[in-house]
C-alpha positions as CSV (number, residue, x, y, z in Angstrom):
1,X,14.4,69.2,-30.7
2,X,11.1,69.6,-33.3
3,X,13.1,67.5,-35.8
4,X,13.6,64.7,-33.4
5,X,10.3,64.6,-32.1
6,X,8.8,64.5,-35.6
7,X,11.3,61.7,-36.6
8,X,10.1,59.9,-33.6
9,X,6.6,60.4,-34.3
10,X,7.1,59.0,-37.9
11,X,8.9,56.2,-36.9
12,X,6.0,55.1,-34.6
13,X,3.8,55.7,-37.4
14,X,5.3,53.4,-39.8
15,X,6.0,50.8,-37.2
16,X,2.1,50.7,-36.5
17,X,1.7,50.1,-40.1
18,X,4.2,47.2,-40.1
19,X,2.5,45.6,-37.2
20,X,-1.1,46.2,-39.0
21,X,0.5,44.5,-42.4
22,X,1.9,41.8,-40.3
23,X,-1.6,40.9,-38.2
24,X,-3.5,40.8,-41.7
25,X,-0.8,38.7,-43.1
26,X,-2.3,35.9,-40.4
27,X,-5.4,35.8,-42.6
28,X,-3.6,34.7,-45.8
29,X,-2.2,30.8,-45.7
30,X,1.7,31.0,-46.0
31,X,1.9,34.7,-46.2
32,X,4.0,34.8,-43.0
33,X,6.3,32.0,-44.3
34,X,7.3,34.3,-47.4
35,X,10.4,36.4,-47.4
36,X,8.4,39.4,-46.6
37,X,6.4,37.8,-44.1
38,X,9.9,36.6,-42.3
39,X,11.2,40.2,-42.1
40,X,8.1,41.7,-40.7
41,X,8.1,39.0,-38.1
42,X,11.8,39.9,-37.3
43,X,10.6,43.7,-37.0
44,X,7.1,42.8,-35.2
45,X,7.4,39.8,-33.0
46,X,10.3,41.3,-30.2
47,X,7.5,44.1,-29.7
48,X,4.6,41.7,-29.7
49,X,6.0,39.1,-27.4
50,X,5.7,41.1,-24.1
51,X,2.0,41.8,-25.0
52,X,1.2,38.0,-25.7
53,X,2.9,37.0,-22.6
54,X,0.6,39.4,-20.5
55,X,-2.7,39.1,-22.5
56,X,-4.0,35.6,-23.5
57,X,-5.6,34.6,-26.4
58,X,-9.4,34.6,-26.2
59,X,-10.6,31.4,-27.9
60,X,-8.8,31.5,-31.2
61,X,-8.6,35.5,-31.2
62,X,-5.3,36.9,-30.3
63,X,-6.1,40.5,-29.0
64,X,-2.5,41.3,-28.1
65,X,-1.8,43.2,-31.3
66,X,-4.5,45.3,-30.9
67,X,-3.2,46.3,-27.6
68,X,0.4,46.9,-28.7
69,X,-1.0,49.2,-31.5
70,X,-3.0,51.1,-28.8
71,X,0.4,51.5,-26.8
72,X,2.0,52.9,-30.1
73,X,-0.9,55.2,-30.6
74,X,-0.7,56.5,-27.0
75,X,3.2,57.0,-27.5
76,X,2.4,58.9,-30.5
77,X,0.1,61.3,-28.7
78,X,2.7,61.5,-26.0
79,X,5.2,62.8,-28.4
80,X,2.7,65.3,-30.2
81,X,1.9,66.8,-26.6
82,X,6.0,67.0,-26.2
83,X,6.0,68.8,-29.6
84,X,3.6,71.4,-28.8
85,X,5.1,71.9,-25.4
86,X,8.3,72.6,-26.7
């Protein structure tokens, strides 16, 4: 059980970094159109899409990725709690 929770926590941590890299790539023109950017888009967009439907952009600023990362961090916190309960 500990190994499964540890693997899930690590996976959520890695996915958080994938999201952060994908978000930072928006600052560089053409970065998301590269092959690396397309791979990150295929990994990130299915998770980010529901947040974008719920949270509209504020002017030119899209805050939905921030909320998505916060949700991932809350999930990691919940896994840590489960880890210490068992």
